[in-house]
N, C-alpha and C positions, 0 to 999 in steps of 0.2 A: 650685476651692476648695470645701470643705465649710463651710457656715455654719449652725450650730445656734443657733436663735433662741428663747429663753425657753421651753424645753421642760420640761414637767411630766409626771411619770408616777407614778400611785398604784397600789399593790397593796393593795386594801381601804382601810383608814384610814391606811396608811403611805405617806409620800412617799419613793419610791426615787430619783427625779430631781426636784430642787426648783428649778424655773425656771432652768435652765442655759442659758447662751449662750457659744459659743466658735467661733472661726474657725480652721480647719485649713488650713495653706498647702499648695499643690500641689507635687508633686515632692519631698517630704520625708518623713522618718519621724517620726511623732508618737506618743509613748508615753503611755499612760494608767496612772498609778500611784495607789496609795492602799491603805488597809487593806481587808480583806474587808468586803463589804456597803456599800462606798462608792458603788456605782451604776455602776461602770465598764462591766461587761458589758451592763447594761441600756441604757446610753447607746449602746453600739456596735450593739445590736439595733435601736434606734430609728433610728439613722443609716442602717442598711441596710434598714429597713422590715420586719424580721422582727417587730417590735412597733410599735404606733402610740402616739404620745404623747396624753395627755389635753388638753394645751394646747401651743401653740407649734408650730413646724415645723422641718424640716431642708431646706436648699437645697444642691444640688450643681450647681456651675457656673450658678447663678441659677435652676435649676428645682426646684420643690417636690417632694421625694421622695414625699410623700403622694399626689400627683396624677400621678406618672410612670407610663408604660406598663410593665407587668411585664417584657416581653421586652427592651425597650430598657434598663430599669434593670439587668437581669442582664448586659448587655453593658458596663455602666459600673462596677458595684460587685460585688465578690465578697467573701464572708465565710466564715470558718471559726470555728464556735462550739466551746466546750469539749466539749459532748455531741454528738459527731459520728459515733457508731458506727452502722452499718447492720446490720440483722439479715437480710441476704441474702448469699449466697455469691458473692463477686466476686474476680477477680484484681486485682492492683495496676493493670495497664493498663486494665482495665474501669472501675475506680474513677476513674482520672485522666481517662478519656474522658468522664465525666459533666460535667467542666468545659467541654466543647465543646457541650453541649446547647443553650444559648441561640442558637447559630449554626447547628448542623446538625440539630437536632431528632432526633438519633439516627442520621442518615445521614452518616457521616463521609466527608470528602473528603481530598485529599492535604494541604491546608493544616492541617486538623484533626489528621491523623496526625503532621505535622511538629511541631506545637505540643505534642502529647502526648509525643512522643519527647524534645523539648527539656525539658519539665517533669520528666520522669522522670530525665533526665540531671542536671539542676540539683540534684536532691535525692539523687543517688548511688544510685538504685534500679534501675539497668539489669539487674542480676542477679536481681532479684525480680519483674520485670514479669509473668511467667506464674504466679507463686505466689499462692495465695489469702490474703486478709487474715488469716484465722484461723490461718495458719501463721507469721505474723510476730510479732516482739516488739512490745511496746507502742510503743517508740520508732520502729520501722520503719513501723508503721501510721500513726503521727502524721505522719511524713514523706510517706507516700503521700497523706494527706488534704491536706497543704500543696501537694503536686504537683498535685492536682486543682484547687485554687484558682489556682495559677499558670497552668495550662492554660486557664483561663477568659479569661486575657489581658485583664483589665479595667484601666482607668486607676487605679481606687481599690481597694485591697486591705485588708480589715479582718480582723484576726486576734485571737481571744480566747484568751489564754494558750497560744500555739502551742508553747511549750517544755515543756509538760506531758509527762511520760514520757520526755523526752530526756536522755541523758547529756551531760556537759560538751562533748565533742567535737562531737556533733551539734547541740547548742544553739548553739555558736559558728558551725557551718556554716550553720544556718538564718539567724542574724542577719547573717552575711556575704552570703548570698544576697539578703536584703531590702535590705541596703545597696547592693548592685550594682543591684538593680531600681530603686531611687530615683535613684542617681547616673548610671547608664548609660542607663536607659530612661525616666526621668522619672516612674516610678510614685509614687503617693501612698499611703503605708503608715500605717494606724492600727492600733496594737497595744496590747492590754491585757497588762501584764506585771507579775509580782510581784518579780522580781529587779531591784532598782534599779541594780545594777552594769551589767547589760546595757542598761538604759535610759540610763544615764550614758554608756556607751561608744559605743552605736550610734545613738541617736536624735538628731534635730535639735531637736525641741521636746518639751516634756513638759506634760501636763495632769494636775494633781494633784487628786484628788477625796477627799472625806470626807463621810459622812452625806448623800449625794445632792447635794452642792454642789461647785463648783470652788473649791478653796482657793487655788491658784496656777496660773498658766499662763504659759509663756514659753519662751525658748531654754533648752536643757539646762543651760548654765552658770549660768543665773539660778535654776534650781530645785534643783540639786544643791549645796546649802549646808546647813550644820548647823542654822541657825535655821529654814529652810524645812522641812527633813525632820522636825525635832522637832514643828513645828506639824501636820504631816500624820500622823505615826506615834506621837506622844506618848512619844517615847523619845530618848535622846541617841544620835546617829549621827555618827561621826567620818569625816573625809574626808582622804585622802592623794592627792596628785598623783603619778602614775606614768606615764611615757612619754606625756605630754600628755593623760592621762585622769584623771578623778577616781574613785577607788575608795572605796566606803563600807564601814564596818565598825563593829561595836560593841565596847566594852570592858566585860566583865562578870564576869570571874573573878579573884578575889584568891587568890594562892598564896604560901605561905611557902616560900622556897627557901634552903637553906644557902648562906651567903655565898661559900664557896669552891667551890660547885658550880653557880653561876649559868650560866657559859658552856655547860657540858655539858647543863644542863636546857633551855636555849633551843634548843640543837642537836637534842636528842632529840625535843622536841615541836614542832620547826619553827616556833618563835615568832620572828618578825622584828621585831615592834613590841610594846613593853610600857612600862608606867609604874611607876616606883618610888614606892610610896605609903606607905612606912614601913619599920620594921625592929624586930626583937626583939633579944635578946642575941646570937643567932648566926644569925638568918635575915633575909633581905630579903623584904619583902612587895611583890609585883608584881601589876599588872593586865595580863592578856594580851589581845590583840585577835583578833577573828575576822571574816571577811568576812560581810557582812549580806545575807541573803536574806529578803525581806519579802513 
């Protein structure tokens, strides 16, 4: 279990983490959501000891992270930050091999090679193993960095906006991989994510932050509610149940549609949900919905 206890972090005179306490359950996916500047990424850095807190501490399985041995901590926690680009010429396989450094110190054995192969396959990068990172698209590079984290084979995996630069297909693929790691291998996943629909569908728990503080924390179904999301984002967010999942969206566009042309209009613009908010002499005024990415 990750136990964050009364953590404070200042950047100059600004409190970016304001006496935060939270317990993260083992073997589950916990998503950190909230507006930009809420402190999500900073908190993840403190948990992984990339940054130190000014007050408070983080405990992992009862051990204070601030006093943990570097090598042993790297075998327990892996983290992928947003700014993860290296200015050196590496192939995909060479990058993924860095994940084994805490164990091999650069001298790879058969077990290391097996885990490298497994991580590359998990992310569907087999055909790119010998290609240089500079030859890949942004999404392919992001998947390579995630494969490096998987190769580290830690119990705790921390990911800071890992879906950046990924298209829908590969975003879903990544989230499914994380779900498998939690369900089948018992990994504990902490993920900072801006798409609240991915958080809703794939996470077990959600920690919602705003202005350096935790606004709400709990099981996903306790957080994905209109009243809670409005408190976090200061906007109305609607929720629709679909295939046992809660899908979030906003309604923000009012359109005047000729009364006899409404079915064709809805079909043309692929609008499946709308609200009739009034009419004129020959037009219906509707608000159409769109999926929310925050």
